[in-house]
C-alpha positions in Angstrom: 12.2 -40.5 17.9 14.9 -41.2 15.3 17.4 -38.6 14.2 15.7 -38.0 10.9 12.4 -37.3 12.6 14.1 -34.9 15.1 15.8 -33.1 12.2 12.5 -32.8 10.3 10.8 -31.4 13.3 13.6 -28.9 13.9 13.4 -27.7 10.2 9.6 -27.3 10.5 10.1 -25.2 13.6 12.8 -23.1 12.0 10.5 -22.4 9.1 7.6 -21.5 11.4 9.8 -19.0 13.3 11.1 -17.6 10.0 7.6 -17.2 8.6 6.4 -15.5 11.8 9.4 -13.2 11.8 8.8 -12.4 8.1 5.1 -11.6 8.8 6.2 -9.2 11.6 8.4 -7.3 9.2 5.9 -7.4 6.4 3.2 -5.9 8.6 5.7 -3.3 10.0 5.4 -4.6 13.5 9.2 -5.0 13.4 11.9 -3.4 11.3 15.0 -5.3 12.2 15.5 -9.0 11.4 17.2 -9.7 14.7 14.4 -8.4 16.8 11.8 -10.0 14.5 13.2 -13.5 14.9 13.6 -13.1 18.7 9.9 -12.0 19.0 8.8 -14.7 16.7 10.5 -17.4 18.7 9.0 -16.0 21.9 5.5 -16.0 20.4 5.9 -19.6 19.3 7.5 -20.7 22.6 10.7 -22.1 21.0 14.4 -21.3 21.2 15.2 -21.8 17.5 16.4 -18.7 15.6 16.5 -18.9 11.8 19.0 -17.1 9.7 18.4 -13.7 8.1 18.3 -15.4 4.8 15.6 -17.9 5.9 13.5 -14.9 7.0 14.1 -13.1 3.7 13.0 -16.1 1.7 9.7 -16.3 3.7 9.2 -12.5 3.4 9.6 -12.9 -0.4 7.1 -15.7 -0.4 4.6 -13.7 1.6 4.9 -10.8 -0.7 4.3 -13.0 -3.7 1.2 -14.6 -2.1 -0.4 -11.4 -1.0 0.6 -9.0 -3.8 0.5 -11.2 -6.9 1.3 -9.6 -10.2 0.9 -6.1 -8.8 4.2 -6.7 -7.1 5.9 -7.3 -10.4 4.4 -4.1 -11.9 5.6 -2.2 -8.9 9.1 -3.6 -9.2 9.4 -2.4 -12.8 8.1 1.0 -11.8 10.5 1.3 -8.9 13.5 0.2 -11.1 12.5 2.9 -13.7 12.2 5.5 -10.9 15.6 4.5 -9.6 17.0 4.9 -13.1 15.6 8.4 -13.3 17.3 9.4 -10.0 20.5 7.7 -11.0 20.7 9.5 -14.3 20.2 12.8 -12.4 23.1 11.8 -10.1 25.3 10.3 -12.9 28.3 12.4 -11.9 28.3 10.7 -8.4 28.6 7.2 -9.8 25.2 5.9 -8.3 24.5 2.3 -7.6 21.1 0.7 -6.9 21.1 -1.6 -4.0 18.5 -3.1 -1.6 15.3 -4.9 -2.5 14.7 -3.0 -5.7 18.1 -4.3 -6.9 17.5 -7.8 -5.6 14.0 -8.0 -7.1 12.5 -8.9 -3.7 10.4 -5.8 -2.9 7.2 -5.9 -0.9 4.6 -3.2 -0.1 6.8 -1.4 2.4 10.0 -1.3 0.2 11.7 1.9 -0.9 14.5 2.5 -3.4 18.0 2.4 -2.0 20.8 4.2 -3.9 24.4 4.9 -3.0 26.4 7.8 -4.5 30.0 8.9 -3.9 30.9 12.5 -3.5 33.3 14.7 -1.5 30.5 17.2 -1.3 27.1 15.9 0.0 25.7 19.4 -0.6 26.4 19.0 -4.3 24.2 15.9 -4.4 21.4 17.8 -2.7 21.7 20.7 -5.1 21.6 18.4 -8.1 18.4 16.7 -6.9 16.8 20.1 -6.2 17.7 21.5 -9.6 15.9 18.5 -11.2 12.9 19.2 -9.0 12.9 16.0 -6.9 10.8 16.4 -3.7 13.2 16.0 -0.8 11.2 15.0 2.3 14.1 14.6 4.8 17.8 15.0 5.1 19.7 13.6 8.0 23.2 12.6 9.1 23.6 9.0 10.4 26.5 8.0 12.6 28.1 4.7 11.4 30.5 2.7 13.6 32.6 0.2 11.7 36.0 -1.4 12.5 36.5 0.9 15.5 35.9 4.0 13.3 33.0 6.4 13.5 31.9 8.4 10.6 28.8 10.4 9.5 26.9 9.7 6.3 24.2 11.9 4.8 20.9 10.2 4.0 18.6 12.0 1.5 15.0 10.9 1.4 13.0 11.6 -1.8 9.2 11.3 -2.3 8.2 10.4 -5.8 4.9 11.2 -7.6 3.9 7.5 -7.6 4.0 7.5 -3.8 7.2 5.5 -3.8 10.1 6.7 -1.7 13.9 6.7 -2.3 16.8 6.8 0.2 20.1 8.1 -1.2 23.2 7.6 0.9 26.2 9.8 0.2 29.5 8.2 0.8 33.0 9.6 0.3 34.8 9.1 -3.0 37.4 7.0 -1.3 34.8 4.3 -0.5 33.8 3.7 -4.1 35.8 0.4 -4.3 34.9 -0.8 -0.8 33.6 -4.4 -0.7 30.7 -5.1 1.6 28.9 -8.3 2.4 25.1 -8.5 2.8 23.9 -9.2 6.3 20.9 -11.0 4.9 22.2 -13.2 2.1 25.9 -13.2 2.9 27.1 -12.4 -0.6 28.9 -9.3 -1.8 26.7 -6.3 -2.4 27.3 -5.5 -6.0 24.2 -3.5 -6.9 23.6 -2.1 -10.4 25.1 1.0 -12.1 23.2 3.0 -14.7 24.2 0.9 -17.7 23.5 -2.4 -15.9 20.0 -1.2 -14.8 19.2 0.0 -18.3 20.1 -3.4 -19.6 18.0 -5.2 -17.0 15.0 -3.1 -17.8 15.3 -3.9 -21.5 16.2 -7.6 -21.2 14.5 -8.9 -18.0 12.8 -6.3 -15.8 11.8 -8.9 -13.2 15.2 -10.4 -12.8 16.2 -11.3 -9.3 19.7 -11.0 -7.8 19.8 -13.4 -4.9 22.5 -16.1 -4.4 21.6 -19.7 -5.1 
């Protein structure tokens, strides 16, 4: 077998593992990319582990194949719902991140929003005043760079059946730069004005690196 054939076979196997891992995530059999790829490789009897991005691309393709145009309609709906929440939390400089920002949602996706506040309780009160249905509030311990901190996660249930997760960070973190574990790029997200512009100009726009 020549080197080109071996390379082609390896690429085929990588894609098969990525596809299987993506299917495990899509069907909610796994939540984490790492565990999904390990399980997929074991199922297929190979030792090849694709990158998170390769899995994400297969997950995007599966959602397109199985959900069709309904997926695009849901994306616009979820972006509009995100905008409503962000307008409510305008004082806390909200940013839309995750798959609704990326434009890569699937049937299990929720809306991910980050806000910045010295008082997490103030964020909760604002949501309650605007009559959003809060289904759960929990503190999550985060370990990063040897430091441990606690972040408040607020889960909101929307009339459409969609769900949103709002993470409250300290005001000192507003300019923190983070890289995406899936695509490797900087997580920029969208602020209120940017999201409004996208909904007017190109509501299906995707934000994934080339």
